[in-house]
Structure formats: C-alpha cells, structure tokens
C-alpha positions as CSV (number, residue, x, y, z in Angstrom):
1,M,0.0,0.0,0.0
2,V,1.4,3.4,-1.0
3,T,0.5,6.4,1.1
4,N,1.0,9.9,-0.3
5,F,2.3,12.2,2.4
6,T,1.6,15.8,1.5
7,W,3.1,18.8,3.3
8,R,-0.3,19.5,4.8
9,I,-0.5,16.0,6.4
10,L,3.1,16.3,7.7
11,I,2.4,19.8,9.2
12,V,-0.8,18.6,10.9
13,G,1.0,15.6,12.3
14,L,3.8,17.9,13.6
15,V,1.3,20.2,15.2
16,V,-0.5,17.3,16.9
17,G,2.7,15.9,18.2
18,V,3.8,19.3,19.6
19,L,0.4,19.8,21.3
20,A,0.6,16.3,22.8
21,A,4.1,17.0,24.2
22,V,3.1,20.3,25.7
23,C,0.0,18.7,27.4
24,Y,2.2,15.8,28.7
25,F,4.7,18.3,30.1
26,F,2.0,20.3,32.0
27,I,0.2,17.2,33.3
28,E,3.6,15.9,34.6
29,K,4.2,19.2,36.4
30,D,0.7,19.2,38.0
31,E,1.3,15.7,39.4
32,E,4.7,16.8,40.8
33,E,3.2,19.8,42.4
34,K,0.5,17.7,44.1
35,R,3.2,15.4,45.4
36,R,5.2,18.3,46.8
37,N,2.2,19.9,48.4
38,A,1.3,16.7,50.1
39,Y,4.8,16.4,51.4
40,L,4.8,20.0,52.8
41,D,1.4,19.4,54.4
42,K,2.8,16.3,56.1
43,M,5.8,18.3,57.4
44,R,3.6,21.1,58.7
45,N,1.5,18.6,60.6
46,K,4.6,17.1,62.2
47,V,5.8,20.6,63.4
48,K,2.4,21.4,64.9
49,K,2.4,18.3,67.2
C-alpha cells in the first residue's frame, strides 16, 4: 500500500505531536506539584504536634 504524504499532512502531524508533548509536560508538572504539596502538608502537621 502506498501512502502519499503531502506537506499538509506532515504539518498537521507535527502540530498534533507538539500539542501532545506540551500537554504531557504540564500534566507531569501538575502531578509533581501535588506530590510536593502533600509532602509539605505532612511536614507542617509534624511541626504542629
């Protein structure tokens, strides 16, 4: 099977790939921020006791 890749298809694929990478980057940062906040809350509770 032969597929014709036009410039339009390649550019759309590139844009979709970049958007996916950006979304993945920000989702990863959100998870890391939640983990850090949980750790800080745990430390604050230790200090209060």
